[in-house]
Jmol script that loads the backbone (N, CA, C; Angstrom):
load data "model"
ATOM      1  N   MET A   1     248.054  68.236  31.948  1.00  0.00           N
ATOM      2  CA  MET A   1     246.748  68.780  32.237  1.00  0.00           C
ATOM      3  C   MET A   1     245.807  68.456  31.087  1.00  0.00           C
ATOM      4  N   LEU A   2     244.578  68.162  31.404  1.00  0.00           N
ATOM      5  CA  LEU A   2     243.559  67.897  30.409  1.00  0.00           C
ATOM      6  C   LEU A   2     243.266  69.185  29.678  1.00  0.00           C
ATOM      7  N   THR A   3     243.434  69.182  28.356  1.00  0.00           N
ATOM      8  CA  THR A   3     243.250  70.413  27.608  1.00  0.00           C
ATOM      9  C   THR A   3     242.065  70.373  26.659  1.00  0.00           C
ATOM     10  N   GLU A   4     241.668  69.190  26.214  1.00  0.00           N
ATOM     11  CA  GLU A   4     240.569  69.148  25.263  1.00  0.00           C
ATOM     12  C   GLU A   4     239.962  67.757  25.205  1.00  0.00           C
ATOM     13  N   ILE A   5     238.645  67.713  25.071  1.00  0.00           N
ATOM     14  CA  ILE A   5     237.947  66.458  24.819  1.00  0.00           C
ATOM     15  C   ILE A   5     237.026  66.715  23.639  1.00  0.00           C
ATOM     16  N   SER A   6     237.259  66.046  22.527  1.00  0.00           N
ATOM     17  CA  SER A   6     236.391  66.237  21.371  1.00  0.00           C
ATOM     18  C   SER A   6     236.574  65.110  20.371  1.00  0.00           C
ATOM     19  N   ASN A   7     235.512  64.797  19.676  1.00  0.00           N
ATOM     20  CA  ASN A   7     235.539  63.830  18.581  1.00  0.00           C
ATOM     21  C   ASN A   7     236.316  62.557  18.895  1.00  0.00           C
ATOM     22  N   GLY A   8     236.092  62.007  20.057  1.00  0.00           N
ATOM     23  CA  GLY A   8     236.742  60.762  20.413  1.00  0.00           C
ATOM     24  C   GLY A   8     238.198  60.877  20.804  1.00  0.00           C
ATOM     25  N   SER A   9     238.657  62.087  21.134  1.00  0.00           N
ATOM     26  CA  SER A   9     240.052  62.270  21.526  1.00  0.00           C
ATOM     27  C   SER A   9     240.137  63.057  22.817  1.00  0.00           C
ATOM     28  N   ILE A  10     241.166  62.787  23.587  1.00  0.00           N
ATOM     29  CA  ILE A  10     241.445  63.531  24.804  1.00  0.00           C
ATOM     30  C   ILE A  10     242.886  64.006  24.721  1.00  0.00           C
ATOM     31  N   ALA A  11     243.096  65.315  24.852  1.00  0.00           N
ATOM     32  CA  ALA A  11     244.459  65.848  24.892  1.00  0.00           C
ATOM     33  C   ALA A  11     244.839  66.021  26.351  1.00  0.00           C
ATOM     34  N   PHE A  12     245.950  65.412  26.750  1.00  0.00           N
ATOM     35  CA  PHE A  12     246.374  65.443  28.144  1.00  0.00           C
ATOM     36  C   PHE A  12     247.887  65.453  28.196  1.00  0.00           C
ATOM     37  N   ASP A  13     248.450  66.480  28.880  1.00  0.00           N
ATOM     38  CA  ASP A  13     249.900  66.595  29.017  1.00  0.00           C
ATOM     39  C   ASP A  13     250.616  66.472  27.679  1.00  0.00           C
ATOM     40  N   ASN A  14     250.143  67.206  26.686  1.00  0.00           N
ATOM     41  CA  ASN A  14     250.735  67.224  25.347  1.00  0.00           C
ATOM     42  C   ASN A  14     250.717  65.868  24.655  1.00  0.00           C
ATOM     43  N   SER A  15     249.905  64.939  25.130  1.00  0.00           N
ATOM     44  CA  SER A  15     249.733  63.645  24.480  1.00  0.00           C
ATOM     45  C   SER A  15     248.287  63.526  24.066  1.00  0.00           C
ATOM     46  N   MET A  16     248.044  62.931  22.929  1.00  0.00           N
ATOM     47  CA  MET A  16     246.686  62.788  22.429  1.00  0.00           C
ATOM     48  C   MET A  16     246.280  61.322  22.520  1.00  0.00           C
ATOM     49  N   TYR A  17     245.149  61.053  23.164  1.00  0.00           N
ATOM     50  CA  TYR A  17     244.588  59.720  23.231  1.00  0.00           C
ATOM     51  C   TYR A  17     243.413  59.690  22.271  1.00  0.00           C
ATOM     52  N   SER A  18     243.417  58.766  21.327  1.00  0.00           N
ATOM     53  CA  SER A  18     242.339  58.672  20.349  1.00  0.00           C
ATOM     54  C   SER A  18     241.580  57.368  20.556  1.00  0.00           C
ATOM     55  N   PHE A  19     240.266  57.458  20.472  1.00  0.00           N
ATOM     56  CA  PHE A  19     239.420  56.294  20.646  1.00  0.00           C
ATOM     57  C   PHE A  19     238.858  55.925  19.286  1.00  0.00           C
ATOM     58  N   ASN A  20     239.140  54.723  18.819  1.00  0.00           N
ATOM     59  CA  ASN A  20     238.703  54.269  17.510  1.00  0.00           C
ATOM     60  C   ASN A  20     237.418  53.473  17.647  1.00  0.00           C
ATOM     61  N   SER A  21     236.310  54.117  17.451  1.00  0.00           N
ATOM     62  CA  SER A  21     234.997  53.481  17.514  1.00  0.00           C
ATOM     63  C   SER A  21     234.779  52.694  18.799  1.00  0.00           C
ATOM     64  N   GLY A  22     235.389  53.149  19.885  1.00  0.00           N
ATOM     65  CA  GLY A  22     235.217  52.482  21.156  1.00  0.00           C
ATOM     66  C   GLY A  22     235.965  51.163  21.272  1.00  0.00           C
ATOM     67  N   ILE A  23     236.757  50.817  20.258  1.00  0.00           N
ATOM     68  CA  ILE A  23     237.441  49.529  20.261  1.00  0.00           C
ATOM     69  C   ILE A  23     238.863  49.648  20.784  1.00  0.00           C
ATOM     70  N   GLY A  24     239.598  50.634  20.299  1.00  0.00           N
ATOM     71  CA  GLY A  24     240.991  50.728  20.685  1.00  0.00           C
ATOM     72  C   GLY A  24     241.397  52.139  21.037  1.00  0.00           C
ATOM     73  N   VAL A  25     242.540  52.260  21.648  1.00  0.00           N
ATOM     74  CA  VAL A  25     243.089  53.550  22.031  1.00  0.00           C
ATOM     75  C   VAL A  25     244.516  53.609  21.498  1.00  0.00           C
ATOM     76  N   THR A  26     244.861  54.737  20.879  1.00  0.00           N
ATOM     77  CA  THR A  26     246.227  54.879  20.387  1.00  0.00           C
ATOM     78  C   THR A  26     246.863  56.092  21.031  1.00  0.00           C
ATOM     79  N   ASN A  27     248.156  56.035  21.209  1.00  0.00           N
ATOM     80  CA  ASN A  27     248.899  57.110  21.864  1.00  0.00           C
ATOM     81  C   ASN A  27     250.372  56.894  21.643  1.00  0.00           C
ATOM     82  N   LYS A  28     251.177  57.887  22.055  1.00  0.00           N
ATOM     83  CA  LYS A  28     252.622  57.726  22.036  1.00  0.00           C
ATOM     84  C   LYS A  28     253.021  56.621  23.007  1.00  0.00           C
ATOM     85  N   LEU A  29     252.287  56.497  24.102  1.00  0.00           N
ATOM     86  CA  LEU A  29     252.507  55.402  25.041  1.00  0.00           C
ATOM     87  C   LEU A  29     251.885  54.147  24.453  1.00  0.00           C
ATOM     88  N   SER A  30     252.160  53.018  25.023  1.00  0.00           N
ATOM     89  CA  SER A  30     251.536  51.802  24.517  1.00  0.00           C
ATOM     90  C   SER A  30     250.042  51.812  24.832  1.00  0.00           C
ATOM     91  N   SER A  31     249.295  51.156  23.997  1.00  0.00           N
ATOM     92  CA  SER A  31     247.843  51.089  24.184  1.00  0.00           C
ATOM     93  C   SER A  31     247.478  50.439  25.509  1.00  0.00           C
ATOM     94  N   ILE A  32     248.277  49.495  25.960  1.00  0.00           N
ATOM     95  CA  ILE A  32     248.002  48.817  27.229  1.00  0.00           C
ATOM     96  C   ILE A  32     248.104  49.800  28.386  1.00  0.00           C
ATOM     97  N   ASP A  33     249.128  50.647  28.387  1.00  0.00           N
ATOM     98  CA  ASP A  33     249.280  51.645  29.438  1.00  0.00           C
ATOM     99  C   ASP A  33     248.082  52.585  29.483  1.00  0.00           C
ATOM    100  N   VAL A  34     247.636  53.026  28.327  1.00  0.00           N
ATOM    101  CA  VAL A  34     246.514  53.952  28.240  1.00  0.00           C
ATOM    102  C   VAL A  34     245.236  53.288  28.715  1.00  0.00           C
ATOM    103  N   LEU A  35     244.990  52.066  28.280  1.00  0.00           N
ATOM    104  CA  LEU A  35     243.780  51.357  28.711  1.00  0.00           C
ATOM    105  C   LEU A  35     243.789  51.117  30.218  1.00  0.00           C
ATOM    106  N   GLU A  36     244.938  50.772  30.759  1.00  0.00           N
ATOM    107  CA  GLU A  36     245.036  50.549  32.204  1.00  0.00           C
ATOM    108  C   GLU A  36     244.751  51.843  32.961  1.00  0.00           C
ATOM    109  N   LYS A  37     245.272  52.951  32.465  1.00  0.00           N
ATOM    110  CA  LYS A  37     245.027  54.242  33.108  1.00  0.00           C
ATOM    111  C   LYS A  37     243.539  54.604  33.032  1.00  0.00           C
ATOM    112  N   LEU A  38     242.905  54.371  31.889  1.00  0.00           N
ATOM    113  CA  LEU A  38     241.479  54.657  31.754  1.00  0.00           C
ATOM    114  C   LEU A  38     240.643  53.775  32.687  1.00  0.00           C
ATOM    115  N   ARG A  39     241.027  52.517  32.850  1.00  0.00           N
ATOM    116  CA  ARG A  39     240.320  51.630  33.792  1.00  0.00           C
ATOM    117  C   ARG A  39     240.457  52.134  35.224  1.00  0.00           C
ATOM    118  N   LEU A  40     241.649  52.587  35.573  1.00  0.00           N
ATOM    119  CA  LEU A  40     241.887  53.111  36.916  1.00  0.00           C
ATOM    120  C   LEU A  40     241.037  54.357  37.160  1.00  0.00           C
ATOM    121  N   ILE A  41     241.007  55.258  36.199  1.00  0.00           N
ATOM    122  CA  ILE A  41     240.203  56.472  36.323  1.00  0.00           C
ATOM    123  C   ILE A  41     238.726  56.120  36.435  1.00  0.00           C
ATOM    124  N   LYS A  42     238.271  55.184  35.619  1.00  0.00           N
ATOM    125  CA  LYS A  42     236.863  54.766  35.668  1.00  0.00           C
ATOM    126  C   LYS A  42     236.514  54.170  37.036  1.00  0.00           C
ATOM    127  N   SER A  43     237.443  53.442  37.631  1.00  0.00           N
ATOM    128  CA  SER A  43     237.155  52.804  38.916  1.00  0.00           C
ATOM    129  C   SER A  43     237.002  53.817  40.053  1.00  0.00           C
ATOM    130  N   TYR A  44     237.521  55.031  39.872  1.00  0.00           N
ATOM    131  CA  TYR A  44     237.414  56.059  40.913  1.00  0.00           C
ATOM    132  C   TYR A  44     236.397  57.147  40.565  1.00  0.00           C
ATOM    133  N   THR A  45     235.534  56.883  39.598  1.00  0.00           N
ATOM    134  CA  THR A  45     234.501  57.846  39.208  1.00  0.00           C
ATOM    135  C   THR A  45     233.575  58.177  40.379  1.00  0.00           C
ATOM    136  N   ASP A  46     233.177  57.190  41.157  1.00  0.00           N
ATOM    137  CA  ASP A  46     232.282  57.422  42.296  1.00  0.00           C
ATOM    138  C   ASP A  46     232.911  58.374  43.318  1.00  0.00           C
ATOM    139  N   LEU A  47     234.206  58.255  43.512  1.00  0.00           N
ATOM    140  CA  LEU A  47     234.908  59.143  44.442  1.00  0.00           C
ATOM    141  C   LEU A  47     234.836  60.596  43.956  1.00  0.00           C
ATOM    142  N   VAL A  48     235.044  60.796  42.661  1.00  0.00           N
ATOM    143  CA  VAL A  48     234.972  62.153  42.097  1.00  0.00           C
ATOM    144  C   VAL A  48     233.564  62.711  42.246  1.00  0.00           C
ATOM    145  N   ILE A  49     232.564  61.928  41.905  1.00  0.00           N
ATOM    146  CA  ILE A  49     231.168  62.386  41.962  1.00  0.00           C
ATOM    147  C   ILE A  49     230.758  62.701  43.399  1.00  0.00           C
ATOM    148  N   SER A  50     231.088  61.827  44.339  1.00  0.00           N
ATOM    149  CA  SER A  50     230.682  62.076  45.728  1.00  0.00           C
ATOM    150  C   SER A  50     231.373  63.315  46.298  1.00  0.00           C
ATOM    151  N   SER A  51     232.646  63.504  45.973  1.00  0.00           N
ATOM    152  CA  SER A  51     233.346  64.702  46.438  1.00  0.00           C
ATOM    153  C   SER A  51     232.765  65.953  45.795  1.00  0.00           C
ATOM    154  N   ALA A  52     232.430  65.867  44.515  1.00  0.00           N
ATOM    155  CA  ALA A  52     231.843  67.014  43.813  1.00  0.00           C
ATOM    156  C   ALA A  52     230.490  67.375  44.411  1.00  0.00           C
ATOM    157  N   LEU A  53     229.667  66.378  44.710  1.00  0.00           N
ATOM    158  CA  LEU A  53     228.367  66.631  45.339  1.00  0.00           C
ATOM    159  C   LEU A  53     228.542  67.294  46.702  1.00  0.00           C
ATOM    160  N   LYS A  54     229.497  66.797  47.461  1.00  0.00           N
ATOM    161  CA  LYS A  54     229.765  67.338  48.798  1.00  0.00           C
ATOM    162  C   LYS A  54     230.129  68.818  48.718  1.00  0.00           C
ATOM    163  N   TYR A  55     231.118  69.153  47.908  1.00  0.00           N
ATOM    164  CA  TYR A  55     231.587  70.541  47.848  1.00  0.00           C
ATOM    165  C   TYR A  55     230.623  71.460  47.115  1.00  0.00           C
ATOM    166  N   SER A  56     229.895  70.924  46.158  1.00  0.00           N
ATOM    167  CA  SER A  56     228.900  71.738  45.463  1.00  0.00           C
ATOM    168  C   SER A  56     227.763  72.129  46.397  1.00  0.00           C
ATOM    169  N   SER A  57     227.302  71.171  47.195  1.00  0.00           N
ATOM    170  CA  SER A  57     226.201  71.474  48.117  1.00  0.00           C
ATOM    171  C   SER A  57     226.653  72.376  49.264  1.00  0.00           C
ATOM    172  N   GLN A  58     227.897  72.233  49.709  1.00  0.00           N
ATOM    173  CA  GLN A  58     228.398  73.056  50.815  1.00  0.00           C
ATOM    174  C   GLN A  58     228.691  74.490  50.396  1.00  0.00           C
ATOM    175  N   THR A  59     229.127  74.669  49.154  1.00  0.00           N
ATOM    176  CA  THR A  59     229.603  75.997  48.739  1.00  0.00           C
ATOM    177  C   THR A  59     228.739  76.677  47.692  1.00  0.00           C
ATOM    178  N   GLY A  60     227.872  75.930  47.055  1.00  0.00           N
ATOM    179  CA  GLY A  60     227.066  76.507  45.976  1.00  0.00           C
ATOM    180  C   GLY A  60     227.799  76.560  44.651  1.00  0.00           C
ATOM    181  N   ALA A  61     228.994  75.980  44.580  1.00  0.00           N
ATOM    182  CA  ALA A  61     229.740  75.931  43.317  1.00  0.00           C
ATOM    183  C   ALA A  61     228.997  75.020  42.344  1.00  0.00           C
ATOM    184  N   PRO A  62     229.052  75.316  41.045  1.00  0.00           N
ATOM    185  CA  PRO A  62     228.347  74.470  40.066  1.00  0.00           C
ATOM    186  C   PRO A  62     228.859  73.027  40.095  1.00  0.00           C
ATOM    187  N   LEU A  63     227.932  72.095  40.161  1.00  0.00           N
ATOM    188  CA  LEU A  63     228.283  70.682  40.247  1.00  0.00           C
ATOM    189  C   LEU A  63     229.121  70.245  39.048  1.00  0.00           C
ATOM    190  N   THR A  64     228.750  70.656  37.859  1.00  0.00           N
ATOM    191  CA  THR A  64     229.499  70.242  36.672  1.00  0.00           C
ATOM    192  C   THR A  64     230.944  70.725  36.725  1.00  0.00           C
ATOM    193  N   GLN A  65     231.149  71.918  37.234  1.00  0.00           N
ATOM    194  CA  GLN A  65     232.514  72.442  37.345  1.00  0.00           C
ATOM    195  C   GLN A  65     233.315  71.645  38.373  1.00  0.00           C
ATOM    196  N   MET A  66     232.676  71.286  39.476  1.00  0.00           N
ATOM    197  CA  MET A  66     233.363  70.504  40.497  1.00  0.00           C
ATOM    198  C   MET A  66     233.735  69.116  39.961  1.00  0.00           C
ATOM    199  N   ILE A  67     232.861  68.534  39.148  1.00  0.00           N
ATOM    200  CA  ILE A  67     233.152  67.233  38.544  1.00  0.00           C
ATOM    201  C   ILE A  67     234.356  67.351  37.607  1.00  0.00           C
ATOM    202  N   LYS A  68     234.388  68.407  36.803  1.00  0.00           N
ATOM    203  CA  LYS A  68     235.526  68.615  35.899  1.00  0.00           C
ATOM    204  C   LYS A  68     236.828  68.761  36.676  1.00  0.00           C
ATOM    205  N   VAL A  69     236.797  69.569  37.714  1.00  0.00           N
ATOM    206  CA  VAL A  69     237.990  69.769  38.550  1.00  0.00           C
ATOM    207  C   VAL A  69     238.421  68.435  39.164  1.00  0.00           C
ATOM    208  N   GLY A  70     237.457  67.651  39.616  1.00  0.00           N
ATOM    209  CA  GLY A  70     237.760  66.358  40.216  1.00  0.00           C
ATOM    210  C   GLY A  70     238.405  65.388  39.245  1.00  0.00           C
ATOM    211  N   PHE A  71     237.911  65.335  38.020  1.00  0.00           N
ATOM    212  CA  PHE A  71     238.497  64.425  37.039  1.00  0.00           C
ATOM    213  C   PHE A  71     239.882  64.869  36.588  1.00  0.00           C
ATOM    214  N   VAL A  72     240.082  66.162  36.445  1.00  0.00           N
ATOM    215  CA  VAL A  72     241.426  66.648  36.103  1.00  0.00           C
ATOM    216  C   VAL A  72     242.406  66.284  37.208  1.00  0.00           C
ATOM    217  N   ALA A  73     241.989  66.473  38.465  1.00  0.00           N
ATOM    218  CA  ALA A  73     242.847  66.102  39.599  1.00  0.00           C
ATOM    219  C   ALA A  73     243.118  64.602  39.605  1.00  0.00           C
ATOM    220  N   LEU A  74     242.089  63.806  39.354  1.00  0.00           N
ATOM    221  CA  LEU A  74     242.258  62.350  39.335  1.00  0.00           C
ATOM    222  C   LEU A  74     243.242  61.935  38.251  1.00  0.00           C
ATOM    223  N   ILE A  75     243.139  62.529  37.079  1.00  0.00           N
ATOM    224  CA  ILE A  75     244.061  62.206  35.983  1.00  0.00           C
ATOM    225  C   ILE A  75     245.493  62.580  36.359  1.00  0.00           C
ATOM    226  N   LYS A  76     245.657  63.751  36.950  1.00  0.00           N
ATOM    227  CA  LYS A  76     247.004  64.166  37.374  1.00  0.00           C
ATOM    228  C   LYS A  76     247.554  63.232  38.453  1.00  0.00           C
ATOM    229  N   LEU A  77     246.717  62.878  39.417  1.00  0.00           N
ATOM    230  CA  LEU A  77     247.160  62.023  40.520  1.00  0.00           C
ATOM    231  C   LEU A  77     247.525  60.618  40.046  1.00  0.00           C
ATOM    232  N   THR A  78     246.765  60.072  39.092  1.00  0.00           N
ATOM    233  CA  THR A  78     247.082  58.739  38.585  1.00  0.00           C
ATOM    234  C   THR A  78     248.328  58.762  37.718  1.00  0.00           C
ATOM    235  N   SER A  79     248.672  59.930  37.176  1.00  0.00           N
ATOM    236  CA  SER A  79     249.888  60.064  36.369  1.00  0.00           C
ATOM    237  C   SER A  79     251.121  60.266  37.241  1.00  0.00           C
ATOM    238  N   ALA A  80     250.915  60.759  38.449  1.00  0.00           N
ATOM    239  CA  ALA A  80     252.041  61.029  39.352  1.00  0.00           C
ATOM    240  C   ALA A  80     252.640  59.718  39.843  1.00  0.00           C
ATOM    241  N   ASN A  81     253.881  59.785  40.225  1.00  0.00           N
ATOM    242  CA  ASN A  81     254.566  58.613  40.753  1.00  0.00           C
ATOM    243  C   ASN A  81     254.262  58.487  42.244  1.00  0.00           C
ATOM    244  N   TYR A  82     253.304  57.638  42.589  1.00  0.00           N
ATOM    245  CA  TYR A  82     252.898  57.446  43.980  1.00  0.00           C
ATOM    246  C   TYR A  82     253.842  56.464  44.656  1.00  0.00           C
ATOM    247  N   SER A  83     254.497  56.903  45.725  1.00  0.00           N
ATOM    248  CA  SER A  83     255.417  56.004  46.424  1.00  0.00           C
ATOM    249  C   SER A  83     255.330  56.145  47.943  1.00  0.00           C
ATOM    250  N   ASN A  84     254.292  56.789  48.437  1.00  0.00           N
ATOM    251  CA  ASN A  84     254.149  57.000  49.879  1.00  0.00           C
ATOM    252  C   ASN A  84     253.560  55.744  50.525  1.00  0.00           C
ATOM    253  N   THR A  85     254.300  55.146  51.426  1.00  0.00           N
ATOM    254  CA  THR A  85     253.810  53.935  52.085  1.00  0.00           C
ATOM    255  C   THR A  85     253.032  54.242  53.361  1.00  0.00           C
ATOM    256  N   ASN A  86     253.001  55.513  53.765  1.00  0.00           N
ATOM    257  CA  ASN A  86     252.297  55.881  54.992  1.00  0.00           C
ATOM    258  C   ASN A  86     250.804  56.099  54.776  1.00  0.00           C
ATOM    259  N   ILE A  87     250.367  56.183  53.560  1.00  0.00           N
ATOM    260  CA  ILE A  87     248.955  56.426  53.264  1.00  0.00           C
ATOM    261  C   ILE A  87     248.539  55.514  52.111  1.00  0.00           C
ATOM    262  N   ASP A  88     247.355  54.922  52.218  1.00  0.00           N
ATOM    263  CA  ASP A  88     246.939  54.021  51.150  1.00  0.00           C
ATOM    264  C   ASP A  88     246.515  54.820  49.912  1.00  0.00           C
ATOM    265  N   TYR A  89     246.481  54.162  48.781  1.00  0.00           N
ATOM    266  CA  TYR A  89     246.259  54.824  47.495  1.00  0.00           C
ATOM    267  C   TYR A  89     244.881  55.479  47.423  1.00  0.00           C
ATOM    268  N   ASP A  90     243.854  54.832  47.962  1.00  0.00           N
ATOM    269  CA  ASP A  90     242.504  55.412  47.955  1.00  0.00           C
ATOM    270  C   ASP A  90     242.469  56.736  48.718  1.00  0.00           C
ATOM    271  N   ARG A  91     243.097  56.743  49.867  1.00  0.00           N
ATOM    272  CA  ARG A  91     243.135  57.967  50.692  1.00  0.00           C
ATOM    273  C   ARG A  91     243.932  59.066  49.986  1.00  0.00           C
ATOM    274  N   TYR A  92     245.037  58.685  49.357  1.00  0.00           N
ATOM    275  CA  TYR A  92     245.859  59.619  48.580  1.00  0.00           C
ATOM    276  C   TYR A  92     245.024  60.293  47.493  1.00  0.00           C
ATOM    277  N   LEU A  93     244.243  59.499  46.757  1.00  0.00           N
ATOM    278  CA  LEU A  93     243.400  60.059  45.692  1.00  0.00           C
ATOM    279  C   LEU A  93     242.311  60.956  46.265  1.00  0.00           C
ATOM    280  N   LYS A  94     241.669  60.516  47.337  1.00  0.00           N
ATOM    281  CA  LYS A  94     240.597  61.313  47.941  1.00  0.00           C
ATOM    282  C   LYS A  94     241.122  62.673  48.418  1.00  0.00           C
ATOM    283  N   ILE A  95     242.247  62.678  49.093  1.00  0.00           N
ATOM    284  CA  ILE A  95     242.836  63.931  49.570  1.00  0.00           C
ATOM    285  C   ILE A  95     243.197  64.832  48.396  1.00  0.00           C
ATOM    286  N   GLY A  96     243.804  64.272  47.369  1.00  0.00           N
ATOM    287  CA  GLY A  96     244.201  65.062  46.207  1.00  0.00           C
ATOM    288  C   GLY A  96     243.019  65.668  45.471  1.00  0.00           C
ATOM    289  N   ILE A  97     241.963  64.892  45.289  1.00  0.00           N
ATOM    290  CA  ILE A  97     240.760  65.379  44.602  1.00  0.00           C
ATOM    291  C   ILE A  97     240.093  66.474  45.422  1.00  0.00           C
ATOM    292  N   GLU A  98     239.930  66.239  46.717  1.00  0.00           N
ATOM    293  CA  GLU A  98     239.277  67.244  47.561  1.00  0.00           C
ATOM    294  C   GLU A  98     240.110  68.515  47.672  1.00  0.00           C
ATOM    295  N   ASN A  99     241.432  68.398  47.731  1.00  0.00           N
ATOM    296  CA  ASN A  99     242.283  69.592  47.747  1.00  0.00           C
ATOM    297  C   ASN A  99     242.142  70.398  46.466  1.00  0.00           C
ATOM    298  N   ALA A 100     242.060  69.719  45.333  1.00  0.00           N
ATOM    299  CA  ALA A 100     241.885  70.417  44.058  1.00  0.00           C
ATOM    300  C   ALA A 100     240.552  71.166  44.031  1.00  0.00           C
ATOM    301  N   MET A 101     239.511  70.548  44.557  1.00  0.00           N
ATOM    302  CA  MET A 101     238.205  71.207  44.607  1.00  0.00           C
ATOM    303  C   MET A 101     238.216  72.409  45.535  1.00  0.00           C
ATOM    304  N   MET A 102     238.849  72.266  46.692  1.00  0.00           N
ATOM    305  CA  MET A 102     238.931  73.396  47.626  1.00  0.00           C
ATOM    306  C   MET A 102     239.761  74.537  47.027  1.00  0.00           C
ATOM    307  N   ASP A 103     240.853  74.199  46.343  1.00  0.00           N
ATOM    308  CA  ASP A 103     241.653  75.232  45.676  1.00  0.00           C
ATOM    309  C   ASP A 103     240.833  75.967  44.630  1.00  0.00           C
ATOM    310  N   PHE A 104     240.060  75.211  43.855  1.00  0.00           N
ATOM    311  CA  PHE A 104     239.228  75.831  42.830  1.00  0.00           C
ATOM    312  C   PHE A 104     238.215  76.791  43.457  1.00  0.00           C
ATOM    313  N   ILE A 105     237.575  76.348  44.543  1.00  0.00           N
ATOM    314  CA  ILE A 105     236.580  77.180  45.211  1.00  0.00           C
ATOM    315  C   ILE A 105     237.223  78.451  45.747  1.00  0.00           C
ATOM    316  N   GLN A 106     238.384  78.332  46.374  1.00  0.00           N
ATOM    317  CA  GLN A 106     239.077  79.511  46.908  1.00  0.00           C
ATOM    318  C   GLN A 106     239.485  80.476  45.811  1.00  0.00           C
ATOM    319  N   LYS A 107     239.925  79.981  44.681  1.00  0.00           N
ATOM    320  CA  LYS A 107     240.339  80.832  43.579  1.00  0.00           C
ATOM    321  C   LYS A 107     239.150  81.508  42.889  1.00  0.00           C
ATOM    322  N   SER A 108     237.980  80.897  42.973  1.00  0.00           N
ATOM    323  CA  SER A 108     236.816  81.459  42.283  1.00  0.00           C
ATOM    324  C   SER A 108     236.015  82.427  43.143  1.00  0.00           C
ATOM    325  N   ILE A 109     236.427  82.612  44.393  1.00  0.00           N
ATOM    326  CA  ILE A 109     235.708  83.539  45.273  1.00  0.00           C
ATOM    327  C   ILE A 109     236.156  84.962  45.000  1.00  0.00           C
TER     328      ILE A 109
END
end "model"
wireframe off; spacefill off
backbone 0.3
color backbone group
């Protein structure tokens, strides 16, 4: 779970990702794995934003909170071992992000 973002570092699942002046990333995992994961997350930013806008406008939940929930869900989903051949990866991410947002809304009522 994403626990902290500060001073060029992200704490996630007890691992710390550090960004060195925007040039490199260091972690317990290899830098290549981390960079690939960050590229994947960046490529699905539009999905998080559109889902957050949808649920924020429908429910009145704060947009910034919905975006945070969406990115945490996206990070968890990209870390999970996806092996379902019955659903494509884009649909898997969309369902997971929207479910996380709906869960958040239900818990905050």
